[in-house]
C-alpha positions as MATLAB code, in Angstrom:
seq = 'XXXXXXXXXXXXXXXXXXXXXXXXXXXXXXXXXXXXXXXXXXXXXXXXXXXXXXXXXXXXXXXXXXXXXXXXXXXXXXXXXXXXXXXXXXXXXXXXXXXXXXXXXXXXXXXXXXXXXXXXXXXXXXXXXXXXXXXXXXXXXXXXXXXXXXXXXXXXXXXXXXXXXXXXXXXXXXXXXXXXXXXXXXXXXXXXXXXXXXXXXXXXXXXXXXXXXXXXXXXXXXXXXXXXXXXXXXXXXXXXXXXXXXXXXXXXXXXXXXXXXXXXXXXXXXXXXXXXXXXXXXXXXXXXXXXXXXXXXXXXXXXXXXXXXXXXXXXXXXXXXXXX';
ca = [
     143.781  -89.015  -30.685;
     142.751  -91.579  -33.307;
     145.482  -93.437  -35.142;
     146.139  -94.503  -38.614;
     145.741  -98.125  -39.381;
     149.121  -98.710  -40.615;
     151.792 -101.443  -41.532;
     155.562 -101.219  -40.981;
     156.014 -100.649  -44.678;
     153.702  -98.373  -46.625;
     153.574  -97.555  -50.354;
     154.161  -93.999  -51.635;
     152.895  -93.254  -55.101;
     155.295  -90.468  -56.133;
     156.864  -92.630  -58.878;
     153.532  -94.243  -60.005;
     151.290  -91.398  -60.724;
     153.092  -89.359  -63.352;
     155.559  -90.068  -66.343;
     158.480  -88.180  -64.848;
     160.203  -88.500  -61.453;
     163.660  -88.187  -59.943;
     164.105  -91.732  -58.809;
     167.139  -93.402  -60.614;
     165.906  -95.363  -63.633;
     162.306  -94.259  -63.365;
     161.716  -94.330  -67.146;
     162.778  -98.011  -67.349;
     160.468  -98.798  -64.412;
     157.529  -97.525  -66.504;
     158.656  -99.170  -69.646;
     158.637  -95.750  -71.386;
     154.880  -96.248  -71.798;
     153.066  -93.145  -70.611;
     149.595  -93.908  -71.835;
     147.274  -92.974  -69.060;
     145.457  -96.419  -69.089;
     148.771  -98.193  -69.205;
     150.151  -96.337  -66.339;
     146.932  -96.875  -64.216;
     147.220 -100.657  -65.006;
     150.897 -100.642  -64.091;
     150.132  -98.799  -60.763;
     147.362 -101.256  -59.963;
     149.683 -104.174  -60.368;
     152.059 -102.651  -57.920;
     149.239 -101.746  -55.499;
     147.972 -105.422  -55.758;
     151.319 -106.698  -54.896;
     151.610 -104.331  -51.872;
     148.289 -105.382  -50.653;
     149.162 -109.131  -50.956;
     152.371 -108.339  -49.073;
     150.439 -106.795  -46.166;
     150.881 -103.084  -46.951;
     147.925 -101.152  -45.454;
     149.155  -97.552  -45.618;
     149.151  -95.783  -48.974;
     150.457  -92.266  -49.594;
     149.707  -89.806  -52.472;
     149.687  -86.089  -53.150;
     147.905  -83.639  -55.481;
     151.179  -83.034  -57.290;
     151.847  -86.651  -58.061;
     150.084  -86.468  -61.476;
     147.179  -88.898  -61.353;
     148.279  -90.709  -58.276;
     145.184  -89.961  -56.398;
     142.940  -91.045  -59.229;
     144.810  -94.312  -59.762;
     144.761  -95.062  -56.078;
     141.101  -94.268  -55.659;
     140.170  -96.350  -58.663;
     142.107  -99.249  -57.251;
     140.489  -99.069  -53.848;
     137.044  -99.065  -55.256;
     137.485 -101.706  -57.968;
     139.168 -104.084  -55.398;
     136.234 -103.231  -52.966;
     138.605 -102.693  -50.173;
     136.561 -101.550  -47.071;
     137.612  -98.109  -45.959;
     138.240  -99.355  -42.414;
     140.828 -101.992  -43.681;
     143.222  -99.374  -45.036;
     144.723  -95.959  -44.363;
     145.344  -93.388  -47.077;
     147.174  -90.116  -46.745;
     147.449  -87.476  -49.379;
     148.993  -83.901  -49.435;
     148.138  -80.401  -50.618;
     150.341  -77.467  -51.387;
     152.010  -78.271  -54.809;
     150.332  -77.933  -58.190;
     151.272  -80.453  -60.791;
     152.520  -78.524  -63.818;
     154.347  -81.061  -65.986;
     151.308  -81.638  -68.231;
     152.050  -85.424  -68.388;
     155.546  -84.633  -69.838;
     158.914  -86.154  -68.785;
     160.709  -82.842  -69.345;
     159.120  -79.661  -68.121;
     160.310  -76.223  -67.037;
     158.728  -77.039  -63.675;
     157.151  -80.377  -62.670;
     155.309  -79.002  -59.653;
     155.000  -75.517  -58.038;
     154.545  -74.867  -54.384;
     151.632  -72.756  -53.180;
     150.697  -72.853  -49.452;
     147.746  -70.647  -49.718;
     144.297  -70.961  -48.138;
     142.629  -70.923  -51.666;
     144.816  -73.882  -52.770;
     144.126  -75.777  -49.601;
     140.348  -75.398  -50.223;
     140.647  -76.370  -53.878;
     142.908  -79.377  -53.451;
     141.245  -80.729  -50.253;
     138.078  -80.821  -52.383;
     139.901  -82.539  -55.233;
     141.403  -85.103  -52.916;
     138.119  -85.887  -51.240;
     136.584  -86.387  -54.729;
     139.331  -88.773  -55.683;
     139.648  -90.716  -52.475;
     136.391  -90.261  -50.722;
     136.023  -92.056  -47.365;
     139.409  -93.713  -47.818;
     141.225  -90.481  -47.123;
     142.238  -90.513  -43.506;
     145.366  -88.199  -43.346;
     145.797  -84.914  -45.120;
     149.286  -83.292  -44.976;
     150.906  -79.954  -45.819;
     153.277  -81.017  -48.694;
     156.819  -80.048  -47.835;
     156.193  -77.375  -45.235;
     158.982  -74.960  -44.799;
     159.632  -71.966  -42.475;
     160.145  -69.604  -45.518;
     156.791  -70.472  -47.182;
     155.030  -68.971  -44.091;
     152.482  -71.802  -44.088;
     153.060  -72.575  -40.281;
     152.347  -68.849  -39.518;
     149.346  -68.416  -41.671;
     146.377  -68.404  -39.180;
     143.755  -68.783  -41.889;
     145.429  -71.953  -43.294;
     145.973  -73.410  -39.805;
     142.352  -72.697  -38.784;
     141.114  -74.425  -42.067;
     143.217  -77.483  -41.246;
     141.869  -77.474  -37.655;
     138.390  -77.409  -39.156;
     139.258  -80.569  -41.210;
     140.601  -82.110  -38.031;
     137.397  -81.531  -36.091;
     135.606  -83.122  -38.937;
     137.548  -86.407  -38.349;
     140.557  -85.908  -40.595;
     144.034  -86.568  -39.232;
     146.278  -83.660  -40.058;
     149.993  -83.904  -40.882;
     152.887  -82.286  -42.625;
     155.705  -83.556  -44.831;
     159.290  -82.169  -44.631;
     162.154  -81.687  -46.955;
     165.597  -80.120  -46.941;
     168.278  -79.684  -44.362;
     166.055  -77.797  -41.903;
     163.588  -80.641  -41.316;
     164.230  -80.646  -37.554;
     163.649  -76.989  -37.065;
     160.429  -77.128  -39.146;
     159.166  -80.053  -37.135;
     159.977  -78.363  -33.852;
     157.917  -75.299  -34.977;
     155.080  -77.602  -36.018;
     155.132  -79.493  -32.777;
     154.346  -76.336  -30.875;
     151.180  -75.381  -32.948;
     148.018  -75.782  -31.148;
     144.430  -74.588  -32.033;
     141.959  -74.090  -29.224;
     144.441  -75.879  -26.841;
     144.547  -79.007  -29.169;
     147.921  -79.910  -31.046;
     147.147  -79.439  -34.782;
     149.569  -82.025  -36.366;
     148.952  -85.741  -35.731;
     151.672  -86.886  -37.921;
     154.827  -85.903  -39.786;
     156.407  -87.316  -42.952;
     160.099  -86.848  -43.070;
     163.303  -88.048  -44.925;
     165.498  -90.397  -42.984;
     167.910  -92.844  -44.374;
     171.513  -94.100  -43.821;
     172.815  -91.193  -45.882;
     170.590  -88.436  -44.141;
     169.853  -88.886  -40.482;
     169.875  -85.289  -39.238;
     166.154  -85.292  -38.330;
     166.470  -88.364  -36.143;
     166.619  -86.779  -32.672;
     163.727  -84.448  -33.544;
     161.624  -87.281  -34.958;
     162.200  -89.386  -31.804;
     161.065  -86.233  -29.786;
     157.989  -85.927  -31.824;
     157.165  -89.546  -31.554;
     157.459  -89.299  -27.743;
     155.035  -86.340  -27.925;
     152.473  -88.534  -29.652;
     152.996  -87.789  -33.320;
     152.910  -90.600  -35.853;
     156.151  -90.834  -37.876;
     156.069  -91.651  -41.559;
     159.491  -92.020  -43.144;
     159.885  -91.161  -46.878;
     162.830  -91.596  -49.248;
     164.353  -94.340  -47.193;
     166.142  -95.407  -50.360;
     167.300  -91.888  -51.224;
     165.448  -91.878  -54.596;
     167.217  -95.012  -55.747;
     170.681  -94.118  -54.502;
     170.541  -96.867  -52.005;
     169.749  -99.511  -54.484;
     171.611 -101.692  -56.857;
     171.103  -99.185  -59.798;
     173.394  -96.573  -58.205;
     176.466  -96.863  -60.423;
     177.854  -93.311  -59.446;
     181.635  -93.816  -59.100;
     181.503  -91.373  -56.238;
     179.245  -93.725  -54.300;
     181.346  -96.909  -55.051;
     182.868  -97.051  -51.617;
     179.474  -96.844  -49.893;
     177.965  -99.187  -52.214;
     180.767 -101.685  -51.444;
     180.000 -101.302  -47.671;
     176.256 -101.974  -48.340;
     176.991 -104.985  -50.616;
     179.312 -106.554  -48.002;
     176.724 -106.256  -45.284;
     173.846 -107.388  -47.533;
     175.704 -110.373  -48.643;
     176.627 -111.288  -44.921;
     172.970 -110.914  -43.968;
     171.697 -112.772  -47.126;
     169.665 -109.885  -48.330;
     169.678 -107.022  -51.029;
     171.049 -103.574  -50.523;
     167.590 -102.040  -50.775;
     166.202 -104.327  -48.201;
     169.288 -103.553  -45.959;
     168.696  -99.863  -46.168;
     165.015 -100.173  -45.410;
     165.831 -102.401  -42.505;
     167.959  -99.777  -41.085;
     165.032  -97.325  -41.066;
     162.516  -99.971  -39.727;
     164.994 -100.431  -36.703;
     164.478  -96.903  -35.584;
     162.077  -97.176  -32.623;
     160.250  -94.044  -33.638;
     159.569  -95.025  -37.198;
     155.849  -95.770  -37.432;
     155.529  -96.372  -41.274;
     158.336  -96.582  -43.677;
     157.438  -95.836  -47.286;
     158.543  -97.919  -50.097;
     158.611  -95.916  -53.249;
     158.636  -99.030  -55.462;
     157.515  -98.420  -59.093;
     157.590 -102.106  -60.080;
     156.264 -105.301  -58.543;
     159.883 -106.624  -58.452;
     161.033 -103.521  -56.531;
     158.086 -103.817  -54.126;
     158.897 -107.520  -53.416;
     162.618 -106.895  -52.880;
     161.739 -103.892  -50.509;
     159.317 -106.167  -48.507;
     162.280 -108.520  -47.627;
     163.391 -105.734  -45.300;
     160.965 -107.034  -42.752;
     162.912 -110.179  -42.475;
     166.493 -108.751  -42.221;
     168.153 -109.571  -38.982;
     169.991 -106.360  -38.601;
     172.958 -106.651  -36.239;
     175.448 -104.255  -34.531;
     178.035 -104.826  -37.302;
     175.655 -103.716  -39.959;
     174.308 -100.847  -37.899;
     177.960  -99.577  -37.392;
     178.805  -99.935  -41.041;
     175.631  -98.126  -42.203;
     175.923  -95.414  -39.662;
     179.458  -94.563  -41.047;
     177.728  -93.782  -44.421;
     175.980  -90.731  -43.041;
     176.474  -87.492  -44.978;
     176.161  -83.892  -43.997;
     172.600  -82.777  -44.522;
     173.623  -79.868  -46.973;
     175.546  -82.400  -49.039;
     172.790  -84.882  -49.206;
     170.118  -82.255  -50.233;
     172.377  -80.741  -52.788;
     172.859  -84.088  -54.446;
     169.162  -84.810  -54.330;
     168.470  -81.377  -55.958;
     170.778  -82.518  -58.808;
     168.869  -85.823  -59.695;
     167.418  -85.745  -63.171;
     163.780  -86.123  -63.814;
     163.351  -89.228  -66.020;
];
């Protein structure tokens, strides 16, 4: 099986391709300037910083507003050879916010064959030969996508054409969904080459299953390593104060920042292939990159492990984060 050209840290564009997102302080990150040209310029500045820092995996989705367009334009204008970078995108959600901060629905899930065909063509148009990995966006058992033989056959056809096929996960049942996906084969060949899952020091429930998938040959991409900003200095929630104090104590001891510390905890997992930064500014990206130099020790690992939350609690909190 071919592999993604990757780097320990990748860059996800969920916060760079649309005016609204759930990351804490997202509106401030964009300077409240939602002009399309201004947002593309801003995204390109972050992408430039990522490239200079050695990032070689970039992740988008059809529902991330104009993320694919911004990324594709950056790759072409910087004349980056397709073989020097890996790009992943996702299908299965329709962006419905119409470039607004507040919307009745920012994205709508639809895991149909019709949408796969439409969105895969759109992704190819935006990203061309750079697109290396195509993923089901937030596959769930109740959406039925993993039992839809027509969709699975269409994904297998993309795979035979040279595309790597993956799926992203969300919610407290990540492990069960991954276990189901791991067993799907078309004509004797496992369909899914990679999985993108949430794992961080607050939500580690999928860890054992991610380790199993890695051992079986799947590439592991970790998203939301900073819990949508909850594991950064901007989290001033009084209910988080004790955990923040724990992180600050360990970060100070290790001469780093709390975001770099949280990312280092994910990078330390032996099964973690690529850990996504969700940086929305150059300063955030540069701070995140410091994780590569954190000398995580047993004291820090023990302190961070004690921050783990029940999965249901974590996902309920995430669901309550405001779009901004």
